[in-house]
C-alpha positions in Angstrom: 81.8 24.1 -138.6 80.2 22.4 -135.6 81.7 19.0 -136.7 85.2 20.6 -137.1 85.0 22.2 -133.6 83.9 18.9 -132.0 86.7 17.1 -133.8 89.2 19.7 -132.6 88.0 19.4 -129.0 88.2 15.6 -129.2 91.7 15.7 -130.5 92.8 18.2 -127.7 91.2 16.0 -125.1 93.0 12.9 -126.5 96.4 14.7 -126.3 95.6 15.8 -122.7 94.5 12.3 -121.7 97.7 10.8 -123.2 99.8 13.3 -121.2 98.0 12.3 -118.0 98.6 8.7 -118.8 102.3 9.4 -119.3 102.6 11.2 -116.0 100.7 8.5 -114.2 103.0 5.9 -115.7 106.0 7.8 -114.4 104.6 8.0 -110.9 103.7 4.3 -110.7 106.7 2.8 -112.5 109.5 2.2 -110.0 112.8 3.7 -111.0 115.3 1.4 -112.7 117.5 -0.5 -110.2 121.1 0.8 -110.4 123.6 -2.0 -111.0 127.4 -1.9 -110.6 130.2 -4.3 -111.2 132.9 -5.8 -109.0 136.2 -4.7 -110.4 138.7 -5.2 -107.7 139.2 -7.4 -104.6 142.2 -7.2 -102.2 142.0 -8.7 -98.8 138.9 -7.1 -97.1 138.7 -4.3 -99.7 136.2 -4.5 -102.6 135.9 -1.9 -105.4 132.7 -1.5 -107.4 132.2 0.6 -110.5 128.9 2.0 -111.8 127.2 2.6 -108.4 126.4 5.9 -106.5 125.3 4.4 -103.1 126.0 6.5 -100.0 128.5 5.7 -97.2 127.0 3.2 -94.8 124.5 1.6 -97.2 124.5 -2.1 -97.9 124.8 -3.8 -101.3 124.3 -7.4 -102.5 126.9 -9.0 -104.8 125.5 -11.7 -107.1 127.3 -15.0 -106.8 126.5 -18.7 -106.4 125.8 -17.7 -102.8 125.0 -13.9 -102.8 127.3 -11.9 -100.6 126.2 -8.7 -98.7 128.6 -5.9 -98.3 128.7 -2.3 -96.9 129.9 0.9 -98.5 132.8 2.2 -96.4 134.3 4.8 -98.7 134.9 5.7 -102.3 137.8 6.6 -104.6 137.1 8.5 -107.7 134.1 7.0 -109.4 134.5 3.6 -107.6 132.9 2.6 -104.3 134.9 0.9 -101.6 133.0 -2.0 -99.9 133.7 -4.6 -97.3 131.9 -8.0 -97.1 129.7 -8.8 -94.1 130.8 -12.4 -94.4 133.3 -14.4 -96.5 134.3 -13.4 -100.0 134.4 -16.9 -101.3 132.7 -17.4 -104.7 133.1 -13.8 -105.9 134.4 -13.2 -109.4 135.4 -10.2 -111.5 132.5 -8.3 -113.0 129.9 -9.8 -110.6 126.7 -7.6 -110.6 126.2 -5.5 -107.5 122.8 -4.1 -106.4 122.0 -1.7 -103.6 119.7 -2.9 -100.8 116.8 -0.7 -99.8 116.1 0.0 -96.1 119.4 -1.4 -94.9 120.0 1.4 -92.4 116.9 0.4 -90.3 116.6 -2.0 -87.5 113.2 -3.8 -86.8 112.5 -3.7 -83.1 109.7 -4.8 -80.7 108.8 -6.7 -77.6 109.2 -10.0 -79.4 113.0 -9.6 -79.2 112.9 -10.2 -75.4 114.4 -13.6 -74.6 116.1 -13.9 -78.0 119.7 -14.2 -79.2 120.4 -12.6 -82.6 123.5 -11.7 -84.6 124.6 -8.3 -85.9 122.3 -8.6 -88.9 119.2 -9.5 -86.8 119.3 -13.2 -87.7 118.3 -15.7 -85.0 121.1 -17.6 -83.3 118.9 -19.6 -80.9 117.2 -21.8 -83.5 113.9 -19.9 -83.4 112.3 -17.6 -86.0 112.3 -13.9 -85.6 109.1 -12.2 -86.7 109.8 -8.9 -88.4 108.9 -6.1 -86.0 106.2 -3.6 -87.0 108.5 -0.7 -85.9 112.0 0.0 -87.3 114.5 2.5 -86.0 117.8 3.9 -87.5 120.7 1.6 -87.0 123.1 4.4 -86.1 120.4 6.5 -84.4 120.5 10.2 -84.1 122.6 12.4 -81.7 120.7 13.5 -78.5 120.2 17.2 -77.9 122.3 17.9 -74.7 119.5 20.1 -73.4 116.9 17.3 -73.8 118.9 14.9 -71.6 117.5 14.1 -68.2 119.6 14.7 -65.1 121.2 11.8 -63.1 119.0 11.8 -60.0 118.3 8.2 -59.1 120.6 5.2 -58.3 120.2 2.0 -60.2 120.4 -1.3 -58.3 122.7 -3.6 -60.2 122.6 -6.4 -57.6 126.4 -6.2 -56.9 127.2 -5.2 -53.3 130.5 -3.5 -54.0 129.1 -1.4 -56.8 125.9 -0.5 -55.1 127.7 0.6 -51.9 131.1 1.9 -53.0 130.6 2.8 -56.7 126.9 3.6 -56.9 125.6 3.8 -60.4 123.0 6.3 -61.5 120.2 5.7 -63.9 121.4 6.9 -67.3 125.1 6.8 -66.4 127.8 5.4 -68.8 130.3 3.3 -66.9 133.4 1.4 -68.1 134.4 -2.0 -66.8 138.2 -2.1 -67.2 139.9 -5.5 -67.0 142.5 -7.8 -68.6 141.6 -11.2 -69.9 140.4 -13.9 -67.5 139.6 -11.8 -64.4 135.9 -12.3 -64.5 134.3 -9.4 -66.3 131.9 -11.5 -68.4 130.8 -13.4 -65.2 130.2 -10.0 -63.4 128.1 -8.8 -66.4 126.1 -12.0 -66.1 125.4 -11.3 -62.5 124.2 -7.8 -63.3 121.8 -9.1 -65.9 120.2 -11.5 -63.4 120.1 -9.2 -60.4 119.5 -5.7 -61.7 116.2 -3.9 -61.1 116.3 -2.5 -64.7 113.1 -3.3 -66.7 115.1 -4.6 -69.8 118.7 -5.7 -70.3 120.3 -5.5 -73.7 123.6 -7.4 -74.1 126.0 -6.9 -76.9 128.7 -9.6 -77.1 131.3 -8.4 -79.6 134.3 -10.3 -80.6 134.0 -13.1 -78.0 134.9 -16.7 -78.6 131.9 -18.6 -80.0 132.0 -21.0 -77.0 131.7 -18.1 -74.6 128.5 -16.9 -76.2 126.6 -20.0 -75.3 128.2 -20.2 -71.9 127.2 -16.6 -71.2 123.6 -17.2 -72.3 123.1 -20.5 -70.5 125.3 -20.2 -67.4 126.0 -16.5 -66.7 122.6 -15.2 -67.8 120.5 -18.2 -67.2 116.8 -18.8 -68.1 115.5 -16.2 -65.6 117.9 -13.5 -66.8 117.2 -14.2 -70.4 113.4 -13.6 -70.0 113.9 -9.8 -69.8 117.1 -9.6 -72.0 118.0 -9.3 -75.6 121.4 -10.7 -76.6 123.1 -9.5 -79.8 126.1 -11.8 -80.4 128.8 -11.3 -83.0 131.7 -13.7 -82.2 135.3 -13.3 -83.2 135.0 -15.3 -86.4 132.5 -12.8 -87.9 133.6 -9.9 -90.1 134.6 -6.5 -88.7 131.3 -5.1 -90.2 129.2 -7.6 -88.2 131.1 -6.8 -85.0 130.6 -3.1 -85.4 126.9 -3.6 -86.5 126.3 -5.7 -83.4 127.1 -2.7 -81.1 125.0 -0.4 -83.2 122.1 -2.8 -83.2 122.2 -3.5 -79.5 122.2 0.3 -78.9 119.3 0.8 -81.3 117.2 -1.9 -79.5 118.0 -0.3 -76.1 116.8 3.1 -77.6 113.5 1.5 -78.6 112.8 0.3 -75.1 113.9 3.6 -73.6 111.3 5.3 -75.9 108.7 3.1 -74.2 109.5 4.8 -70.9 111.5 1.8 -69.6 114.7 1.7 -67.6 117.2 -0.2 -69.8 120.6 -1.7 -68.8 122.9 -1.9 -71.8 125.9 -4.1 -71.5 128.5 -4.1 -74.3 131.4 -6.7 -74.1 133.6 -5.3 -75.3 134.2 -1.7 -76.4 137.8 -2.7 -77.3 136.7 -5.3 -79.8 134.3 -2.7 -81.3 137.3 -0.3 -81.7 139.5 -3.1 -83.2 136.8 -4.0 -85.7 136.4 -0.3 -86.7 140.2 -0.1 -87.1 140.0 -3.0 -89.6 137.3 -1.1 -91.5 139.3 2.1 -91.5 142.4 0.5 -92.7 140.5 -1.2 -95.6 139.0 2.2 -96.5 142.5 3.7 -96.7 142.7 5.6 -93.4 146.2 6.1 -92.0 147.0 4.6 -88.5 147.6 7.3 -85.9 147.9 5.6 -82.5 149.1 2.1 -82.0 147.6 1.2 -85.4 144.2 2.7 -84.6 142.7 4.9 -87.3 141.1 8.4 -86.8 137.6 7.0 -87.3 137.9 4.8 -84.2 138.2 7.9 -81.9 135.3 9.7 -83.7 132.9 6.7 -83.7 133.4 5.7 -80.0 131.8 8.9 -78.7 128.9 8.6 -81.2 128.1 5.1 -79.8 128.5 6.0 -76.1 126.7 9.3 -76.2 123.4 7.6 -77.3 123.0 6.2 -73.8 121.5 8.3 -71.0 118.1 9.6 -69.8 115.5 10.8 -72.2 111.9 11.5 -71.3 110.6 8.9 -68.9 113.0 6.2 -70.0 116.7 5.7 -69.5 119.7 3.7 -70.8 122.3 2.9 -68.2 125.3 1.6 -70.2 128.2 -0.5 -69.0 131.0 -1.0 -71.5 133.8 -3.5 -70.9 137.3 -2.3 -71.9 139.9 -5.0 -72.4 143.2 -3.7 -71.1 145.8 -5.8 -72.9 148.6 -6.7 -70.6 146.7 -4.8 -67.8 147.8 -1.6 -69.4 145.3 1.2 -68.4 147.2 3.6 -70.7 146.1 1.8 -73.8 144.7 4.3 -76.4 141.2 2.8 -76.2 141.2 2.7 -72.4 142.5 6.2 -72.2 139.9 7.5 -74.7 137.1 5.6 -73.0 137.9 7.1 -69.6 137.6 10.6 -71.0 134.1 9.8 -72.5 132.5 7.7 -69.8 131.0 8.8 -66.4 133.2 6.5 -64.4 135.2 3.3 -64.4 135.3 0.0 -62.5 138.8 -1.6 -62.5 139.1 -5.4 -62.0 142.4 -6.4 -60.4 144.3 -9.4 -61.7 146.1 -9.6 -58.3 142.8 -9.8 -56.5 141.4 -12.4 -59.0 144.5 -14.5 -58.6 143.9 -14.5 -54.8 140.4 -15.9 -55.3 138.4 -12.7 -54.5 135.4 -12.3 -56.8 134.3 -9.8 -58.0 137.9 -8.6 -58.2 137.0 -4.9 -58.0 139.9 -2.6 -57.1 138.0 0.1 -55.2 141.1 2.3 -55.0 141.4 2.5 -58.8 137.7 2.7 -59.5 135.4 5.7 -59.4 131.8 6.6 -60.2 131.6 10.3 -61.2 127.8 10.4 -60.8 127.8 8.9 -57.3 127.6 12.2 -55.3 124.5 13.2 -57.3 122.5 10.1 -56.2 123.7 9.3 -52.7 123.3 10.8 -49.3 126.3 12.6 -47.6 126.4 9.9 -44.9 127.1 7.2 -47.5 129.8 9.4 -49.0 131.6 9.7 -45.7 131.4 6.0 -45.2 132.8 5.3 -48.6 135.7 7.7 -48.1 136.6 6.0 -44.8 136.6 2.5 -46.3 138.6 3.6 -49.4 141.2 5.4 -47.2 141.8 2.3 -45.0 141.9 0.1 -48.1 144.4 2.4 -49.8 146.6 2.3 -46.6 146.7 -1.4 -46.6 147.5 -1.6 -50.3 150.3 0.9 -49.9 152.0 -1.2 -47.2 151.0 -4.6 -48.5 154.5 -5.8 -49.4 155.9 -4.8 -46.0 153.1 -6.6 -44.2 153.4 -9.7 -46.4 157.2 -9.9 -45.7 156.7 -9.5 -42.0 158.8 -6.3 -42.1 156.2 -4.1 -40.4 156.2 -4.0 -36.6 152.8 -3.7 -35.1 152.2 -0.5 -33.2 154.5 1.6 -35.3 151.6 3.3 -37.2 148.1 3.2 -35.8 146.6 3.7 -39.2 148.3 0.7 -40.7 147.3 -1.3 -37.6 143.7 -0.3 -38.3 144.0 -1.3 -42.0 145.3 -4.7 -41.0 142.5 -5.3 -38.5 139.8 -4.3 -41.0 141.2 -5.8 -44.2 139.1 -8.9 -44.0 136.0 -6.9 -43.4 136.6 -4.9 -46.5 137.3 -8.0 -48.5 134.0 -9.5 -47.3 132.2 -6.3 -48.4 133.6 -6.7 -51.9 133.3 -10.5 -52.2 130.0 -11.9 -53.5 129.0 -15.5 -54.6 127.8 -15.9 -58.1 124.3 -17.0 -57.1 123.9 -14.3 -54.4 122.1 -11.0 -55.1 122.7 -7.9 -53.0 120.0 -5.3 -53.3 120.6 -1.6 -52.7 119.4 -1.6 -49.1 121.4 -4.7 -48.1 124.5 -3.2 -49.7 124.2 0.1 -47.8 123.7 -1.9 -44.5 126.9 -3.8 -45.1 128.8 -0.6 -45.9 127.5 1.0 -42.7 128.5 -2.0 -40.7 132.1 -1.9 -41.9 132.4 1.8 -41.7 130.8 1.8 -38.2 133.3 -0.8 -36.9 136.2 1.4 -38.2 134.8 4.4 -36.5 134.5 2.6 -33.1 138.1 1.4 -33.6 139.2 4.9 -34.3 137.5 6.2 -31.1 139.7 3.9 -29.0 142.9 5.3 -30.4 145.0 7.6 -28.1 144.5 11.3 -28.8 147.0 12.9 -31.1 147.3 14.8 -34.3 144.9 13.6 -36.9 144.8 13.6 -40.7 141.1 14.7 -41.0 139.8 11.1 -41.0 140.1 10.7 -37.2 143.4 8.9 -37.5 146.9 9.9 -36.3 149.2 11.2 -38.9 151.1 8.2 -40.4 154.8 7.9 -39.9 157.2 5.8 -41.9 156.7 2.2 -40.9 159.5 0.7 -39.0 161.4 -2.2 -40.5 162.8 -5.0 -38.3 
């Protein structure tokens, strides 16, 4: 009986041990890798059967040269993908594997001084060591109640912006300009002269030649030391151009989390929107406004709202908006104005006259300026803008010689101080204007105007110390 009991216990223990071994094997054995097949390719649209990967994940298509793609939608039991590069070499039935961890971005201080593409690959010929820290590519929305208030100005090194359009730490500003009026050059000056701790630059959809020119000429060796450049030129796929913006923002968020003040420059938001439009059309979205798909207008706020103040750090973001044909009513320009905290407009007329930076102070505004400036500066800005607007309104009459001096004292004042305002706006490429110097220059121009006003004969005024304007006489 003892022998039978011992044998029974040994048998039971053996069965229990085998069960434990089976459980351990299941825990240690990785799950089988899901594999799909490429079943359709049309233009930018790829269809894959046999996969269950989520939207936004990345996959690798096996070919002579493997091709990476991103899931942008699904139709029935098929996934809709778009290639990150060219589709050359793909064939029907090619195996497709999901890539793990494709929604994370490696970050770290080793990125400072580097130029990378939208996938994090080096473009400057140097190796990029994988960062020990990774963050989500598309980030997470900020709680509105956890955002810090806009309380301090940020010195961007540009006299006209510091004095007339003061930028606050954590503000989101748009730089609206047509092609060839100097927006990239202005961004380069900001990267060199700003007091921000770190500058992250996203070059999206630019010509390949301009990327090197921006890094070597506009940015320069000194500016590059505290900068990270994410470049996705025009010849890259729409996915890479969109990913370049997300990656630049994710890198800026990492440095903000370290308590640093970050200046994020994205050139341009329009190219980002155009790339997202291509993705949306490939996924089957209908165009709703000048060919732009609904996802464009939902993704733009998601990108822009990630900037701002959080904890001890801040992201001050400046997005360039390309106004095609100088049309400020373009859908992207109109949508961006509604989301951003202000806009700086570059004038082609001023650029053609040789004035740089060609900032139209009449059409530009910083919505956060009153929160970070003294009342005295606000009064000076209003005086300068009023006189500038008066000159611009009568510019054609003055140029034709149709205006007779002495007809309207306010126009006379605008003519006398026009050069002083232009000098306040103008700034050489290699000259930095800190915040204190900018305010001193503004006070000088506004003070000269005030002295000139005091010498005018008494009469009805318009609240600015100037006689009420009458219709200018024409000879």
